[in-house]
PDB file of N, CA, C and O in Angstrom, chain B, residues numbered from 101:
ATOM      1  N   MET B 101     -35.376-108.642   6.105  1.00  0.00           N
ATOM      2  CA  MET B 101     -33.887-108.024   7.514  1.00  0.00           C
ATOM      3  C   MET B 101     -34.275-109.451   8.337  1.00  0.00           C
ATOM      4  O   MET B 101     -35.251-110.023   8.822  1.00  0.00           O
ATOM      5  N   LYS B 102     -32.763-109.624   8.141  1.00  0.00           N
ATOM      6  CA  LYS B 102     -31.848-110.304   9.683  1.00  0.00           C
ATOM      7  C   LYS B 102     -30.910-109.824  10.666  1.00  0.00           C
ATOM      8  O   LYS B 102     -29.769-109.390  10.504  1.00  0.00           O
ATOM      9  N   LEU B 103     -31.749-110.014  11.955  1.00  0.00           N
ATOM     10  CA  LEU B 103     -30.582-109.515  12.889  1.00  0.00           C
ATOM     11  C   LEU B 103     -29.498-110.412  13.176  1.00  0.00           C
ATOM     12  O   LEU B 103     -29.623-111.509  13.720  1.00  0.00           O
ATOM     13  N   THR B 104     -28.462-109.905  12.795  1.00  0.00           N
ATOM     14  CA  THR B 104     -26.829-111.148  13.877  1.00  0.00           C
ATOM     15  C   THR B 104     -26.943-111.259  15.082  1.00  0.00           C
ATOM     16  O   THR B 104     -26.981-110.282  15.830  1.00  0.00           O
ATOM     17  N   GLN B 105     -26.999-112.168  15.375  1.00  0.00           N
ATOM     18  CA  GLN B 105     -26.387-112.024  17.285  1.00  0.00           C
ATOM     19  C   GLN B 105     -25.997-110.984  18.086  1.00  0.00           C
ATOM     20  O   GLN B 105     -26.530-110.685  19.155  1.00  0.00           O
ATOM     21  N   LYS B 106     -24.354-110.010  17.178  1.00  0.00           N
ATOM     22  CA  LYS B 106     -24.128-109.120  18.285  1.00  0.00           C
ATOM     23  C   LYS B 106     -25.369-108.149  17.589  1.00  0.00           C
ATOM     24  O   LYS B 106     -25.075-106.980  17.842  1.00  0.00           O
ATOM     25  N   GLU B 107     -26.381-108.200  16.968  1.00  0.00           N
ATOM     26  CA  GLU B 107     -27.769-107.004  17.127  1.00  0.00           C
ATOM     27  C   GLU B 107     -28.412-107.225  18.326  1.00  0.00           C
ATOM     28  O   GLU B 107     -28.939-106.287  18.923  1.00  0.00           O
ATOM     29  N   LEU B 108     -28.430-108.309  18.733  1.00  0.00           N
ATOM     30  CA  LEU B 108     -29.540-109.376  19.347  1.00  0.00           C
ATOM     31  C   LEU B 108     -29.022-108.890  20.665  1.00  0.00           C
ATOM     32  O   LEU B 108     -29.800-108.275  21.393  1.00  0.00           O
ATOM     33  N   ASN B 109     -27.750-109.110  21.058  1.00  0.00           N
ATOM     34  CA  ASN B 109     -27.563-109.375  21.830  1.00  0.00           C
ATOM     35  C   ASN B 109     -27.383-107.961  22.886  1.00  0.00           C
ATOM     36  O   ASN B 109     -27.468-107.842  24.108  1.00  0.00           O
ATOM     37  N   HIS B 110     -27.025-106.747  21.508  1.00  0.00           N
ATOM     38  CA  HIS B 110     -27.114-105.588  21.660  1.00  0.00           C
ATOM     39  C   HIS B 110     -28.690-104.789  22.683  1.00  0.00           C
ATOM     40  O   HIS B 110     -28.886-104.095  23.680  1.00  0.00           O
ATOM     41  N   LEU B 111     -29.425-105.445  21.653  1.00  0.00           N
ATOM     42  CA  LEU B 111     -30.916-105.366  22.007  1.00  0.00           C
ATOM     43  C   LEU B 111     -31.095-105.563  23.517  1.00  0.00           C
ATOM     44  O   LEU B 111     -31.338-104.803  24.454  1.00  0.00           O
ATOM     45  N   VAL B 112     -30.881-106.872  23.388  1.00  0.00           N
ATOM     46  CA  VAL B 112     -30.914-107.520  25.098  1.00  0.00           C
ATOM     47  C   VAL B 112     -30.386-106.563  26.109  1.00  0.00           C
ATOM     48  O   VAL B 112     -31.023-106.216  27.104  1.00  0.00           O
ATOM     49  N   PHE B 113     -28.917-106.061  25.735  1.00  0.00           N
ATOM     50  CA  PHE B 113     -27.992-105.413  26.593  1.00  0.00           C
ATOM     51  C   PHE B 113     -29.380-104.003  27.165  1.00  0.00           C
ATOM     52  O   PHE B 113     -30.066-103.983  28.187  1.00  0.00           O
ATOM     53  N   LEU B 114     -29.338-103.235  26.260  1.00  0.00           N
ATOM     54  CA  LEU B 114     -30.800-102.560  25.810  1.00  0.00           C
ATOM     55  C   LEU B 114     -31.632-102.667  26.810  1.00  0.00           C
ATOM     56  O   LEU B 114     -31.730-101.947  27.803  1.00  0.00           O
ATOM     57  N   SER B 115     -32.248-103.623  26.502  1.00  0.00           N
ATOM     58  CA  SER B 115     -33.709-104.121  27.295  1.00  0.00           C
ATOM     59  C   SER B 115     -33.523-104.089  29.046  1.00  0.00           C
ATOM     60  O   SER B 115     -34.271-103.761  29.967  1.00  0.00           O
ATOM     61  N   GLU B 116     -31.926-104.682  28.950  1.00  0.00           N
ATOM     62  CA  GLU B 116     -31.798-104.511  30.666  1.00  0.00           C
ATOM     63  C   GLU B 116     -30.864-103.872  31.034  1.00  0.00           C
ATOM     64  O   GLU B 116     -30.094-104.409  31.829  1.00  0.00           O
ATOM     65  N   VAL B 117     -30.606-102.488  30.580  1.00  0.00           N
ATOM     66  CA  VAL B 117     -30.725-101.715  30.993  1.00  0.00           C
ATOM     67  C   VAL B 117     -31.562-100.415  31.531  1.00  0.00           C
ATOM     68  O   VAL B 117     -31.450 -99.474  32.316  1.00  0.00           O
ATOM     69  N   VAL B 118     -32.565-101.040  30.497  1.00  0.00           N
ATOM     70  CA  VAL B 118     -33.833 -99.960  31.051  1.00  0.00           C
ATOM     71  C   VAL B 118     -34.859-100.791  32.119  1.00  0.00           C
ATOM     72  O   VAL B 118     -35.472-100.288  33.061  1.00  0.00           O
ATOM     73  N   LEU B 119     -34.863-101.905  31.783  1.00  0.00           N
ATOM     74  CA  LEU B 119     -35.338-102.965  32.816  1.00  0.00           C
ATOM     75  C   LEU B 119     -34.568-101.995  34.124  1.00  0.00           C
ATOM     76  O   LEU B 119     -34.782-100.820  34.426  1.00  0.00           O
ATOM     77  N   THR B 120     -33.592-103.014  34.745  1.00  0.00           N
ATOM     78  CA  THR B 120     -32.708-102.423  36.008  1.00  0.00           C
ATOM     79  C   THR B 120     -32.590-100.982  36.427  1.00  0.00           C
ATOM     80  O   THR B 120     -32.254-100.688  37.574  1.00  0.00           O
ATOM     81  N   GLY B 121     -32.912 -99.918  35.341  1.00  0.00           N
ATOM     82  CA  GLY B 121     -32.673 -97.953  35.396  1.00  0.00           C
ATOM     83  C   GLY B 121     -33.896 -98.113  35.790  1.00  0.00           C
ATOM     84  O   GLY B 121     -34.306 -97.526  36.791  1.00  0.00           O
ATOM     85  N   LYS B 122     -34.809 -99.081  34.934  1.00  0.00           N
ATOM     86  CA  LYS B 122     -35.932 -98.480  35.482  1.00  0.00           C
ATOM     87  C   LYS B 122     -36.624 -97.185  35.195  1.00  0.00           C
ATOM     88  O   LYS B 122     -37.474 -96.453  35.703  1.00  0.00           O
ATOM     89  N   LYS B 123     -35.677 -97.268  33.895  1.00  0.00           N
ATOM     90  CA  LYS B 123     -35.819 -96.140  32.495  1.00  0.00           C
ATOM     91  C   LYS B 123     -37.926 -96.111  32.045  1.00  0.00           C
ATOM     92  O   LYS B 123     -38.394 -96.900  31.225  1.00  0.00           O
ATOM     93  N   LYS B 124     -38.713 -95.168  32.720  1.00  0.00           N
ATOM     94  CA  LYS B 124     -40.063 -95.948  32.409  1.00  0.00           C
ATOM     95  C   LYS B 124     -40.266 -95.182  31.092  1.00  0.00           C
ATOM     96  O   LYS B 124     -41.176 -95.398  30.292  1.00  0.00           O
ATOM     97  N   SER B 125     -39.319 -94.278  30.975  1.00  0.00           N
ATOM     98  CA  SER B 125     -40.136 -93.676  29.770  1.00  0.00           C
ATOM     99  C   SER B 125     -38.957 -93.863  28.548  1.00  0.00           C
ATOM    100  O   SER B 125     -38.483 -92.986  27.826  1.00  0.00           O
ATOM    101  N   LEU B 126     -38.689 -95.162  28.576  1.00  0.00           N
ATOM    102  CA  LEU B 126     -38.059 -96.436  27.284  1.00  0.00           C
ATOM    103  C   LEU B 126     -38.859 -97.328  27.289  1.00  0.00           C
ATOM    104  O   LEU B 126     -38.845 -97.851  26.174  1.00  0.00           O
ATOM    105  N   MET B 127     -39.764 -97.935  28.126  1.00  0.00           N
ATOM    106  CA  MET B 127     -40.145 -98.990  28.616  1.00  0.00           C
ATOM    107  C   MET B 127     -41.204 -99.638  27.520  1.00  0.00           C
ATOM    108  O   MET B 127     -41.584-100.787  27.296  1.00  0.00           O
ATOM    109  N   ASP B 128     -41.519 -98.219  26.895  1.00  0.00           N
ATOM    110  CA  ASP B 128     -42.226 -98.200  25.275  1.00  0.00           C
ATOM    111  C   ASP B 128     -41.669 -98.794  24.659  1.00  0.00           C
ATOM    112  O   ASP B 128     -41.541 -99.995  24.897  1.00  0.00           O
ATOM    113  N   GLU B 129     -41.263 -98.369  23.904  1.00  0.00           N
ATOM    114  CA  GLU B 129     -39.835 -98.032  22.692  1.00  0.00           C
ATOM    115  C   GLU B 129     -39.172 -99.822  22.805  1.00  0.00           C
ATOM    116  O   GLU B 129     -39.237-100.725  21.971  1.00  0.00           O
ATOM    117  N   THR B 130     -38.613 -99.801  24.067  1.00  0.00           N
ATOM    118  CA  THR B 130     -37.982-101.078  24.843  1.00  0.00           C
ATOM    119  C   THR B 130     -38.870-102.534  24.185  1.00  0.00           C
ATOM    120  O   THR B 130     -38.440-103.259  23.288  1.00  0.00           O
ATOM    121  N   LEU B 131     -39.952-102.666  24.780  1.00  0.00           N
ATOM    122  CA  LEU B 131     -41.107-103.475  24.858  1.00  0.00           C
ATOM    123  C   LEU B 131     -41.949-103.590  23.364  1.00  0.00           C
ATOM    124  O   LEU B 131     -42.892-104.336  23.103  1.00  0.00           O
ATOM    125  N   GLN B 132     -41.227-102.521  22.419  1.00  0.00           N
ATOM    126  CA  GLN B 132     -42.158-103.104  21.154  1.00  0.00           C
ATOM    127  C   GLN B 132     -40.876-103.141  20.325  1.00  0.00           C
ATOM    128  O   GLN B 132     -41.440-102.927  19.251  1.00  0.00           O
ATOM    129  N   CYS B 133     -40.017-103.211  20.102  1.00  0.00           N
ATOM    130  CA  CYS B 133     -38.536-104.034  19.889  1.00  0.00           C
ATOM    131  C   CYS B 133     -38.927-105.755  20.410  1.00  0.00           C
ATOM    132  O   CYS B 133     -38.579-106.804  19.867  1.00  0.00           O
ATOM    133  N   LEU B 134     -39.282-105.666  20.933  1.00  0.00           N
ATOM    134  CA  LEU B 134     -39.039-106.581  21.771  1.00  0.00           C
ATOM    135  C   LEU B 134     -40.327-107.692  21.134  1.00  0.00           C
ATOM    136  O   LEU B 134     -40.440-108.864  20.775  1.00  0.00           O
ATOM    137  N   LEU B 135     -40.879-106.869  21.227  1.00  0.00           N
ATOM    138  CA  LEU B 135     -42.551-107.457  19.966  1.00  0.00           C
ATOM    139  C   LEU B 135     -42.275-107.833  18.826  1.00  0.00           C
ATOM    140  O   LEU B 135     -42.434-108.969  18.378  1.00  0.00           O
ATOM    141  N   TYR B 136     -41.754-106.713  18.169  1.00  0.00           N
ATOM    142  CA  TYR B 136     -41.437-106.900  16.700  1.00  0.00           C
ATOM    143  C   TYR B 136     -40.688-108.679  16.276  1.00  0.00           C
ATOM    144  O   TYR B 136     -40.937-109.389  15.302  1.00  0.00           O
ATOM    145  N   ILE B 137     -39.610-108.967  17.609  1.00  0.00           N
ATOM    146  CA  ILE B 137     -38.817-109.662  17.822  1.00  0.00           C
ATOM    147  C   ILE B 137     -39.997-111.219  17.418  1.00  0.00           C
ATOM    148  O   ILE B 137     -40.157-111.943  16.436  1.00  0.00           O
ATOM    149  N   VAL B 138     -40.708-111.110  19.062  1.00  0.00           N
ATOM    150  CA  VAL B 138     -41.612-112.463  19.124  1.00  0.00           C
ATOM    151  C   VAL B 138     -42.337-112.859  17.997  1.00  0.00           C
ATOM    152  O   VAL B 138     -42.198-113.862  17.295  1.00  0.00           O
ATOM    153  N   LYS B 139     -43.462-111.549  17.888  1.00  0.00           N
ATOM    154  CA  LYS B 139     -44.129-111.848  16.613  1.00  0.00           C
ATOM    155  C   LYS B 139     -43.805-112.007  15.558  1.00  0.00           C
ATOM    156  O   LYS B 139     -44.769-112.228  14.826  1.00  0.00           O
ATOM    157  N   SER B 140     -42.345-112.010  14.788  1.00  0.00           N
ATOM    158  CA  SER B 140     -41.554-112.994  14.422  1.00  0.00           C
ATOM    159  C   SER B 140     -41.555-114.030  13.782  1.00  0.00           C
ATOM    160  O   SER B 140     -41.554-114.360  12.596  1.00  0.00           O
ATOM    161  N   LEU B 141     -41.559-114.832  15.440  1.00  0.00           N
ATOM    162  CA  LEU B 141     -41.289-115.927  15.549  1.00  0.00           C
ATOM    163  C   LEU B 141     -42.384-117.103  15.253  1.00  0.00           C
ATOM    164  O   LEU B 141     -43.261-117.128  16.117  1.00  0.00           O
ATOM    165  N   GLU B 142     -42.497-117.864  14.453  1.00  0.00           N
ATOM    166  CA  GLU B 142     -43.449-119.324  14.680  1.00  0.00           C
ATOM    167  C   GLU B 142     -43.248-120.006  16.462  1.00  0.00           C
ATOM    168  O   GLU B 142     -44.004-120.102  17.429  1.00  0.00           O
ATOM    169  N   GLU B 143     -41.785-120.373  16.179  1.00  0.00           N
ATOM    170  CA  GLU B 143     -41.729-121.163  17.755  1.00  0.00           C
ATOM    171  C   GLU B 143     -40.417-120.985  18.120  1.00  0.00           C
ATOM    172  O   GLU B 143     -39.635-120.664  17.226  1.00  0.00           O
ATOM    173  N   VAL B 144     -39.917-121.155  19.487  1.00  0.00           N
ATOM    174  CA  VAL B 144     -38.622-120.729  19.578  1.00  0.00           C
ATOM    175  C   VAL B 144     -37.782-122.060  21.027  1.00  0.00           C
ATOM    176  O   VAL B 144     -38.446-121.941  22.056  1.00  0.00           O
ATOM    177  N   GLU B 145     -37.507-122.311  21.071  1.00  0.00           N
ATOM    178  CA  GLU B 145     -36.750-123.544  21.482  1.00  0.00           C
ATOM    179  C   GLU B 145     -35.778-123.083  23.568  1.00  0.00           C
ATOM    180  O   GLU B 145     -34.584-122.894  23.797  1.00  0.00           O
ATOM    181  N   LEU B 146     -36.844-123.073  24.458  1.00  0.00           N
ATOM    182  CA  LEU B 146     -36.359-122.288  25.601  1.00  0.00           C
ATOM    183  C   LEU B 146     -35.379-123.135  26.249  1.00  0.00           C
ATOM    184  O   LEU B 146     -34.911-123.924  25.429  1.00  0.00           O
ATOM    185  N   PRO B 147     -34.890-123.272  27.412  1.00  0.00           N
ATOM    186  CA  PRO B 147     -34.182-124.000  28.638  1.00  0.00           C
ATOM    187  C   PRO B 147     -35.801-123.732  29.770  1.00  0.00           C
ATOM    188  O   PRO B 147     -36.559-122.801  30.042  1.00  0.00           O
ATOM    189  N   ASP B 148     -35.619-125.453  30.186  1.00  0.00           N
ATOM    190  CA  ASP B 148     -36.845-125.493  31.077  1.00  0.00           C
ATOM    191  C   ASP B 148     -36.714-123.987  32.592  1.00  0.00           C
ATOM    192  O   ASP B 148     -37.451-123.801  33.560  1.00  0.00           O
ATOM    193  N   SER B 149     -35.745-123.396  32.233  1.00  0.00           N
ATOM    194  CA  SER B 149     -35.841-122.502  33.254  1.00  0.00           C
ATOM    195  C   SER B 149     -36.427-121.589  33.144  1.00  0.00           C
ATOM    196  O   SER B 149     -37.317-121.296  33.942  1.00  0.00           O
ATOM    197  N   VAL B 150     -35.982-120.575  31.725  1.00  0.00           N
ATOM    198  CA  VAL B 150     -36.498-119.723  31.203  1.00  0.00           C
ATOM    199  C   VAL B 150     -38.184-119.816  31.069  1.00  0.00           C
ATOM    200  O   VAL B 150     -38.901-118.825  31.203  1.00  0.00           O
ATOM    201  N   ALA B 151     -38.759-121.346  30.746  1.00  0.00           N
ATOM    202  CA  ALA B 151     -40.163-121.535  30.153  1.00  0.00           C
ATOM    203  C   ALA B 151     -40.881-121.103  31.850  1.00  0.00           C
ATOM    204  O   ALA B 151     -42.001-120.840  32.287  1.00  0.00           O
ATOM    205  N   ARG B 152     -39.762-121.202  32.295  1.00  0.00           N
ATOM    206  CA  ARG B 152     -40.532-121.706  34.577  1.00  0.00           C
ATOM    207  C   ARG B 152     -40.998-119.549  33.906  1.00  0.00           C
ATOM    208  O   ARG B 152     -41.773-118.924  33.182  1.00  0.00           O
ATOM    209  N   GLN B 153     -40.229-119.420  34.525  1.00  0.00           N
ATOM    210  CA  GLN B 153     -39.272-118.003  34.350  1.00  0.00           C
ATOM    211  C   GLN B 153     -41.464-117.379  33.770  1.00  0.00           C
ATOM    212  O   GLN B 153     -42.466-116.989  34.370  1.00  0.00           O
ATOM    213  N   ILE B 154     -40.954-117.759  31.958  1.00  0.00           N
ATOM    214  CA  ILE B 154     -41.766-117.391  31.528  1.00  0.00           C
ATOM    215  C   ILE B 154     -43.392-116.707  31.670  1.00  0.00           C
ATOM    216  O   ILE B 154     -43.987-115.632  31.597  1.00  0.00           O
ATOM    217  N   GLU B 155     -43.626-118.260  31.942  1.00  0.00           N
ATOM    218  CA  GLU B 155     -44.588-118.541  32.655  1.00  0.00           C
ATOM    219  C   GLU B 155     -45.290-118.108  33.873  1.00  0.00           C
ATOM    220  O   GLU B 155     -46.499-118.112  34.102  1.00  0.00           O
ATOM    221  N   GLN B 156     -44.249-117.712  34.656  1.00  0.00           N
ATOM    222  CA  GLN B 156     -44.359-117.093  35.747  1.00  0.00           C
ATOM    223  C   GLN B 156     -44.639-115.559  35.737  1.00  0.00           C
ATOM    224  O   GLN B 156     -45.431-114.852  36.360  1.00  0.00           O
ATOM    225  N   LEU B 157     -43.397-115.237  34.503  1.00  0.00           N
ATOM    226  CA  LEU B 157     -44.638-113.281  34.703  1.00  0.00           C
ATOM    227  C   LEU B 157     -44.955-113.405  34.093  1.00  0.00           C
ATOM    228  O   LEU B 157     -44.898-112.261  33.641  1.00  0.00           O
ATOM    229  N   THR B 158     -45.844-114.437  32.728  1.00  0.00           N
ATOM    230  CA  THR B 158     -47.668-114.656  32.149  1.00  0.00           C
ATOM    231  C   THR B 158     -48.384-114.510  32.740  1.00  0.00           C
ATOM    232  O   THR B 158     -49.220-113.613  32.628  1.00  0.00           O
ATOM    233  N   ALA B 159     -48.301-115.781  34.057  1.00  0.00           N
ATOM    234  CA  ALA B 159     -49.291-115.778  35.604  1.00  0.00           C
ATOM    235  C   ALA B 159     -49.415-114.662  36.013  1.00  0.00           C
ATOM    236  O   ALA B 159     -50.608-114.361  36.024  1.00  0.00           O
ATOM    237  N   LEU B 160     -48.561-113.603  36.485  1.00  0.00           N
ATOM    238  CA  LEU B 160     -48.561-112.494  37.219  1.00  0.00           C
ATOM    239  C   LEU B 160     -49.065-111.646  36.463  1.00  0.00           C
ATOM    240  O   LEU B 160     -50.076-111.199  37.006  1.00  0.00           O
ATOM    241  N   ILE B 161     -48.817-111.009  35.103  1.00  0.00           N
ATOM    242  CA  ILE B 161     -49.310-110.067  34.259  1.00  0.00           C
ATOM    243  C   ILE B 161     -50.255-110.322  33.601  1.00  0.00           C
ATOM    244  O   ILE B 161     -50.509-109.636  32.611  1.00  0.00           O
ATOM    245  N   GLU B 162     -51.213-111.618  34.051  1.00  0.00           N
ATOM    246  CA  GLU B 162     -52.312-111.686  33.387  1.00  0.00           C
ATOM    247  C   GLU B 162     -53.702-111.657  34.762  1.00  0.00           C
ATOM    248  O   GLU B 162     -54.913-111.452  34.682  1.00  0.00           O
ATOM    249  N   ALA B 163     -52.876-111.938  35.817  1.00  0.00           N
ATOM    250  CA  ALA B 163     -53.798-111.505  36.952  1.00  0.00           C
ATOM    251  C   ALA B 163     -53.598-110.354  37.928  1.00  0.00           C
ATOM    252  O   ALA B 163     -54.171-110.123  38.992  1.00  0.00           O
ATOM    253  N   ASP B 164     -52.375-109.510  37.116  1.00  0.00           N
ATOM    254  CA  ASP B 164     -52.715-108.011  37.235  1.00  0.00           C
ATOM    255  C   ASP B 164     -53.409-107.143  36.364  1.00  0.00           C
ATOM    256  O   ASP B 164     -53.885-106.043  36.645  1.00  0.00           O
ATOM    257  N   LEU B 165     -53.423-107.749  35.257  1.00  0.00           N
ATOM    258  CA  LEU B 165     -54.652-107.062  34.276  1.00  0.00           C
ATOM    259  C   LEU B 165     -56.202-107.205  34.299  1.00  0.00           C
ATOM    260  O   LEU B 165     -57.136-106.634  33.736  1.00  0.00           O
ATOM    261  N   ARG B 166     -56.004-108.664  35.592  1.00  0.00           N
ATOM    262  CA  ARG B 166     -57.396-108.896  35.457  1.00  0.00           C
ATOM    263  C   ARG B 166     -57.952-108.616  36.750  1.00  0.00           C
ATOM    264  O   ARG B 166     -59.128-108.877  37.003  1.00  0.00           O
ATOM    265  N   ASP B 167     -57.044-108.015  37.716  1.00  0.00           N
ATOM    266  CA  ASP B 167     -57.412-107.464  38.786  1.00  0.00           C
ATOM    267  C   ASP B 167     -57.575-105.982  38.723  1.00  0.00           C
ATOM    268  O   ASP B 167     -58.033-105.170  39.527  1.00  0.00           O
ATOM    269  N   GLU B 168     -57.061-105.870  37.522  1.00  0.00           N
ATOM    270  CA  GLU B 168     -57.005-104.023  37.384  1.00  0.00           C
ATOM    271  C   GLU B 168     -58.553-103.339  36.195  1.00  0.00           C
ATOM    272  O   GLU B 168     -58.888-102.174  35.978  1.00  0.00           O
ATOM    273  N   ASN B 169     -59.170-104.686  35.658  1.00  0.00           N
ATOM    274  CA  ASN B 169     -60.425-104.594  35.037  1.00  0.00           C
ATOM    275  C   ASN B 169     -61.236-105.200  35.612  1.00  0.00           C
ATOM    276  O   ASN B 169     -62.326-105.234  35.040  1.00  0.00           O
ATOM    277  N   VAL B 170     -61.152-105.824  36.737  1.00  0.00           N
ATOM    278  CA  VAL B 170     -62.487-106.328  37.752  1.00  0.00           C
ATOM    279  C   VAL B 170     -62.448-104.447  38.633  1.00  0.00           C
ATOM    280  O   VAL B 170     -63.506-104.023  39.097  1.00  0.00           O
ATOM    281  N   ARG B 171     -61.568-103.852  38.695  1.00  0.00           N
ATOM    282  CA  ARG B 171     -61.142-102.732  39.807  1.00  0.00           C
ATOM    283  C   ARG B 171     -62.069-101.497  38.915  1.00  0.00           C
ATOM    284  O   ARG B 171     -62.887-100.772  39.482  1.00  0.00           O
ATOM    285  N   MET B 172     -61.799-101.432  37.591  1.00  0.00           N
ATOM    286  CA  MET B 172     -62.471-100.654  36.561  1.00  0.00           C
ATOM    287  C   MET B 172     -63.377-101.222  36.779  1.00  0.00           C
ATOM    288  O   MET B 172     -63.857-100.526  37.672  1.00  0.00           O
ATOM    289  N   GLN B 173     -64.290-102.320  36.590  1.00  0.00           N
ATOM    290  CA  GLN B 173     -65.583-102.223  36.445  1.00  0.00           C
ATOM    291  C   GLN B 173     -66.545-102.381  37.521  1.00  0.00           C
ATOM    292  O   GLN B 173     -67.733-102.700  37.490  1.00  0.00           O
ATOM    293  N   GLU B 174     -65.535-101.999  38.766  1.00  0.00           N
ATOM    294  CA  GLU B 174     -65.878-101.793  40.123  1.00  0.00           C
ATOM    295  C   GLU B 174     -66.115 -99.934  39.990  1.00  0.00           C
ATOM    296  O   GLU B 174     -67.186 -99.424  40.319  1.00  0.00           O
ATOM    297  N   ILE B 175     -65.129 -99.241  39.550  1.00  0.00           N
ATOM    298  CA  ILE B 175     -65.871 -98.250  39.928  1.00  0.00           C
ATOM    299  C   ILE B 175     -66.441 -97.606  38.804  1.00  0.00           C
ATOM    300  O   ILE B 175     -66.661 -96.397  38.871  1.00  0.00           O
ATOM    301  N   ARG B 176     -66.780 -98.407  37.522  1.00  0.00           N
ATOM    302  CA  ARG B 176     -67.689 -98.305  36.514  1.00  0.00           C
ATOM    303  C   ARG B 176     -69.176 -98.548  37.266  1.00  0.00           C
ATOM    304  O   ARG B 176     -70.197 -97.863  37.205  1.00  0.00           O
ATOM    305  N   GLY B 177     -69.020 -99.239  37.675  1.00  0.00           N
ATOM    306  CA  GLY B 177     -70.537 -99.835  39.111  1.00  0.00           C
ATOM    307  C   GLY B 177     -70.608 -98.930  39.535  1.00  0.00           C
ATOM    308  O   GLY B 177     -71.711 -98.386  39.467  1.00  0.00           O
ATOM    309  N   HIS B 178     -69.508 -98.225  40.217  1.00  0.00           N
ATOM    310  CA  HIS B 178     -70.448 -97.531  41.391  1.00  0.00           C
ATOM    311  C   HIS B 178     -70.745 -96.290  40.685  1.00  0.00           C
ATOM    312  O   HIS B 178     -71.904 -95.916  40.865  1.00  0.00           O
ATOM    313  N   LEU B 179     -70.055 -95.561  39.952  1.00  0.00           N
ATOM    314  CA  LEU B 179     -70.303 -94.186  39.137  1.00  0.00           C
ATOM    315  C   LEU B 179     -71.935 -94.161  38.584  1.00  0.00           C
ATOM    316  O   LEU B 179     -72.669 -93.191  38.770  1.00  0.00           O
ATOM    317  N   ASP B 180     -72.542 -95.961  37.555  1.00  0.00           N
ATOM    318  CA  ASP B 180     -73.610 -95.661  37.577  1.00  0.00           C
ATOM    319  C   ASP B 180     -74.081 -95.518  38.073  1.00  0.00           C
ATOM    320  O   ASP B 180     -75.046 -94.852  37.697  1.00  0.00           O
ATOM    321  N   TRP B 181     -74.034 -95.928  39.502  1.00  0.00           N
ATOM    322  CA  TRP B 181     -74.977 -96.074  40.376  1.00  0.00           C
ATOM    323  C   TRP B 181     -75.211 -94.976  41.076  1.00  0.00           C
ATOM    324  O   TRP B 181     -76.345 -94.821  41.529  1.00  0.00           O
ATOM    325  N   MET B 182     -73.946 -93.737  41.374  1.00  0.00           N
ATOM    326  CA  MET B 182     -74.162 -93.033  41.511  1.00  0.00           C
ATOM    327  C   MET B 182     -74.775 -91.352  40.700  1.00  0.00           C
ATOM    328  O   MET B 182     -74.950 -90.168  40.987  1.00  0.00           O
ATOM    329  N   GLN B 183     -74.890 -92.224  39.668  1.00  0.00           N
ATOM    330  CA  GLN B 183     -75.575 -91.281  38.863  1.00  0.00           C
ATOM    331  C   GLN B 183     -76.646 -91.518  38.801  1.00  0.00           C
ATOM    332  O   GLN B 183     -77.288 -90.468  38.832  1.00  0.00           O
ATOM    333  N   LYS B 184     -77.337 -92.473  38.715  1.00  0.00           N
ATOM    334  CA  LYS B 184     -78.976 -93.244  38.656  1.00  0.00           C
ATOM    335  C   LYS B 184     -78.622 -92.327  39.939  1.00  0.00           C
ATOM    336  O   LYS B 184     -77.979 -91.323  39.630  1.00  0.00           O
ATOM    337  N   LYS B 185     -78.881 -92.451  41.181  1.00  0.00           N
ATOM    338  CA  LYS B 185     -79.199 -91.938  42.644  1.00  0.00           C
ATOM    339  C   LYS B 185     -79.387 -90.191  42.551  1.00  0.00           C
ATOM    340  O   LYS B 185     -80.411 -89.596  42.887  1.00  0.00           O
ATOM    341  N   GLU B 186     -78.050 -89.505  41.972  1.00  0.00           N
ATOM    342  CA  GLU B 186     -78.976 -88.627  41.576  1.00  0.00           C
ATOM    343  C   GLU B 186     -79.526 -87.923  40.640  1.00  0.00           C
ATOM    344  O   GLU B 186     -80.004 -86.831  40.949  1.00  0.00           O
ATOM    345  N   ARG B 187     -79.581 -88.359  39.358  1.00  0.00           N
ATOM    346  CA  ARG B 187     -81.197 -88.452  38.868  1.00  0.00           C
ATOM    347  C   ARG B 187     -82.588 -88.517  39.224  1.00  0.00           C
ATOM    348  O   ARG B 187     -83.510 -87.848  38.757  1.00  0.00           O
ATOM    349  N   ASN B 188     -82.635 -89.724  40.426  1.00  0.00           N
ATOM    350  CA  ASN B 188     -83.689 -90.402  41.033  1.00  0.00           C
ATOM    351  C   ASN B 188     -83.982 -89.074  42.246  1.00  0.00           C
ATOM    352  O   ASN B 188     -85.056 -88.838  42.800  1.00  0.00           O
ATOM    353  N   SER B 189     -83.030 -88.541  42.380  1.00  0.00           N
ATOM    354  CA  SER B 189     -83.343 -87.420  43.573  1.00  0.00           C
ATOM    355  C   SER B 189     -83.106 -86.072  42.616  1.00  0.00           C
ATOM    356  O   SER B 189     -82.734 -85.145  43.336  1.00  0.00           O
ATOM    357  N   SER B 190     -83.189 -85.753  41.485  1.00  0.00           N
ATOM    358  CA  SER B 190     -83.657 -84.112  40.731  1.00  0.00           C
ATOM    359  C   SER B 190     -84.712 -84.817  40.893  1.00  0.00           C
ATOM    360  O   SER B 190     -85.003 -84.812  42.089  1.00  0.00           O
ATOM    361  N   MET B 191     -85.651 -85.606  40.097  1.00  0.00           N
ATOM    362  CA  MET B 191     -87.189 -85.886  39.634  1.00  0.00           C
ATOM    363  C   MET B 191     -87.865 -85.165  40.123  1.00  0.00           C
ATOM    364  O   MET B 191     -87.844 -85.157  41.354  1.00  0.00           O
ATOM    365  N   PRO B 192     -88.504 -84.508  39.630  1.00  0.00           N
ATOM    366  CA  PRO B 192     -90.555 -83.380  40.799  1.00  0.00           C
ATOM    367  C   PRO B 192     -91.083 -84.764  41.245  1.00  0.00           C
ATOM    368  O   PRO B 192     -91.258 -85.764  40.548  1.00  0.00           O
ATOM    369  N   SER B 193     -91.296 -84.591  42.561  1.00  0.00           N
ATOM    370  CA  SER B 193     -92.265 -86.243  43.297  1.00  0.00           C
ATOM    371  C   SER B 193     -94.024 -85.299  42.988  1.00  0.00           C
ATOM    372  O   SER B 193     -95.083 -85.858  43.272  1.00  0.00           O
TER     373      SER B 193
END
């Protein structure tokens, strides 16, 4: 199936409405549509300014996900420590 330029432009329009209108309830669907398109491409020619923006956004996403992962590891470590502490304090002497 081919999407026409008109259909792609409409998807871009909808994506911008969801993004600028902060329609969080539609973010998953919007991302899914865009992901399908991106996955279908082997490569794409982009203007340098767009490529730089994508690089910046990608770096931001990666940093945020790394920070979240580190935080989750800290929380798990703390919970494991608390569980060990509770087990040790409940052991008979």
